N, C-alpha and C positions, 0 to 999 in steps of 0.2 A: 105199802107206804101211803100215808094220808097226805095229800097236797103235794105241791111242788117245792123242792128244796132250793131256795134262793133267798138272798137278803140284799136290799138296796137302801143305802143311806145317802141322803142329800142334805148337807148342811145341818146335820143332827146336833142338837145342843141341849145341855142341861145346866141350869143355874141354881145355886143355893144362895139366896140373898145376893151378895156382891161377888160371891165366888163362882167362877165358871168351871165346873168340873169337866164338861165336854164342850168343845168349841168348834162348831162348823165342820163336823166330821162327815166326809163324803167318801164312800167306798162301796164295793159290791162283793158278794160271795156267790159263786155260781153253783148250780147243781153239780154234785160229784166232786166238790172241793173240800179239803180240810184246810181251814184258814186259821193261822196263828195270830193271836192278839197279844202283843208284848208291850212292856213299859214299866218304868219304876213305880214304886208305891205312890199313889195319888195321881197317876197319869190319866185316869178315867176309864180304865179297862172294866172294872166291875160295874161302874155306873152305866157304861154302854151296854153291857150284858143285861143289866136289870131293866133298862129301857126296852131292849129287844124282847125280854121276857114279859113285858107289859106290867112290871111291878113299879116302874117309875114313868111318869109322863114327861115327854120331851118339853122343854121350854122354847125350843126353836127348831126349825128345819122339819124334815119329814123322813119317814122310813116305811118300808114294807118288808114283811116276812112271809115267804111263800106266796107272794102276790097280794097279800092282805095288808091294808093300811094299819099301822101300829096304833093309831089313836081312834080311828072311826070303826075299826073291826077287831077289837082286842080278843073277843071270844073265838073268832076264827083263827087268829094267830095261836092262841093257847091250845087249840085242838090239834095243831100239827107240830107242836113244839115239845122238845124234851130239854129240861134245864137242870143242871147240877150246880148250885151255888156253892161258894166257899163257906165252910163253917156252918152249914145248915143245922137247925135244931129239929130233932125228931121227937115223936111221941113215945116216951120210954115205956108206957104201960101197954102199948100195942105190941103184938108179935110182928115179926117181919112179914109174915103172910097177910096179917090184917092191914098193915100199912100199904102193902102192894095192892091189895084189893081195894082199899080206899082210893088210892091214886087211879087205879084201873077204872073204878066207877066214874070218876070225873071224866075219863076218856071213853066211857061207855063200852068198856071191855067186859063182855059177859060170856062169850062162847068158849067151847072146849079148845079151839085153836088158840085163842088168846091165852088160856091157862097153860097150854103146852109151850107157847113161845116164852112166857114169863119163866116157866120152870127151866127151860133150856138156857136162858140167859143166866139165871141164878146158878145153874150147874156149871157153866163155863167159868164163872167167877168164884167157884168153890164156896158158895153161900147156901146152897139148897139144904144142906143138913142142919142149918141154924135158923131156918125161917120160922120154926115153931116156937122159938125162944123169944121172950120179951126183949124189945130193943134196948131197954135199960141195962141188959147184960152184955150188950155188944161192945167190942173194942172199937177204936176209932176207924180202923181199916174196914171192919165189918159194916159199920154205918155207911162208910163211903161206898162200899159195894152195893148196899141196899138202895142208896140214892141212884146209883147207876142203873140198877135193874128197873127201878121206878121210872127213870127217864127214857129207857130204851124199850120198855114192854109194849108200847103202842106203835112202834116203828115210826118214830117222828121224822117228818120231812126235813126239819131243821133241829139241830142239836147244839145247845150252848153249854160249854163246860168251863167252869172257873176252878183252876187248880185241881183237875180230876184225879191226879195221882196221889194226892195228899193222903197218907196213911196206908196206901196199898202196898202189899208185899210184891216181890219181884214177879212172881207168877201171874198175879192179877194185872200188873202193869203191862206185861207182854200180851195178855189176853185182850185188855182194853184197847191197846194200840191196834191190834188186828181187827177188833170190832169197829173201830172208827173208820178204818180203811174199807171195811165191808159196807158200812153205812154209806160212805161216799160212792163206792162202786155201784150201789143200788140207786144212785141219783140224789142222795141226801146232801145237805149242806151242813158242815160241821165247823163251829167256831171254838177254838181251843185256846184258852188263856192260861198262861203259866209263867213262872219265873225260871223254870228249868229250861235254859236255852238249848241244851244239847238235844232234848226230846223234841222240842218245837222244830229244830233244824232237821231232824230225821222224819218226823211225822207229817209236817205241814207242807202243802203245795205252795202256798203264798203266805207272807207274813206282813202284818202292819205293826209298826212301832209307834206307840203314842207317847207324847211327852207334854206334860202340863195341859192336858185336855185336847191337844191337837194332833193331827196326823203328821208324824215326823218323817216316816219312810214307809214305802210299800213296794213289795216285789217278792220274787222267789227267794228262798234262803241263799241260793247261789248268787243271785243278782245283788243281794244286799251285802253279802260277806266279801265279795270282790277278792276271793282267794284267802281271806283272813278269817280267823275264828269269829263266829257271829257275836260272841261276848265282847270282843274288841270293838266291833262296829257299833254294838248296842251302847257301850259306854261313850263312844265318840258322839253318837247322835243325841243321847240323853244328857250329855254334860257330866258323865261320871268321871272319876279320877283317872286321868290318862296314864298315870304311873302304875296302876294296878295291872299286874300280869294277867293275861287271858285265863290261865289255869286258876288263879285265885278268884277272878271274877266269876268263872263258871261254877265255882263251889260255894259262892256266897248265897 
């Protein structure tokens, strides 16, 4: 693993004109932790991840990823980071292998061991047999698997995932959950953002709930749920309709 898996946010903020997408966010993610990031649409989850991935500059506060400052040391952050954004566009004319090699070159992966690790991840996600095909022929789920292989192939110290199960079949979902736990057990820090509350509840060690750009709740799933379904607590915190049954909320 390259670097130390940790994240520190202190008053992190991002403004678009008069709109504050993220407001004074302060929290930390420790090495060995799978950390859930929840919130309704527009709560600031994806904006936060994009800042941590150095794709957006904060307009306030500060943050460090793996001990490196987000603003003054962006290249160092990128070297230890794996990032799977929601709805990413890929190069349809490249084969899966060519895309992985391109990303690998950015992380200076050249050796036989790097190739074996990449192949092993693709095999676990049942994508290895399709890597010679152009990405333009891939299904949505296959593209998501390719993004996951690309993000994991350099053994990132910090892994950022935005709706990572989107398009994945059940088998790949089970494998990915296991791989996230393995990454954490090796000392990595994983941030997992999703609308699927049941998965977050089972996979994540701690959870932050964002609402209107601010931190609304923070704790373990058990602490936050207080014996109730997490979906019920989520709706209460974010101002969702109190009359929605937990089962209906979980399926929305």
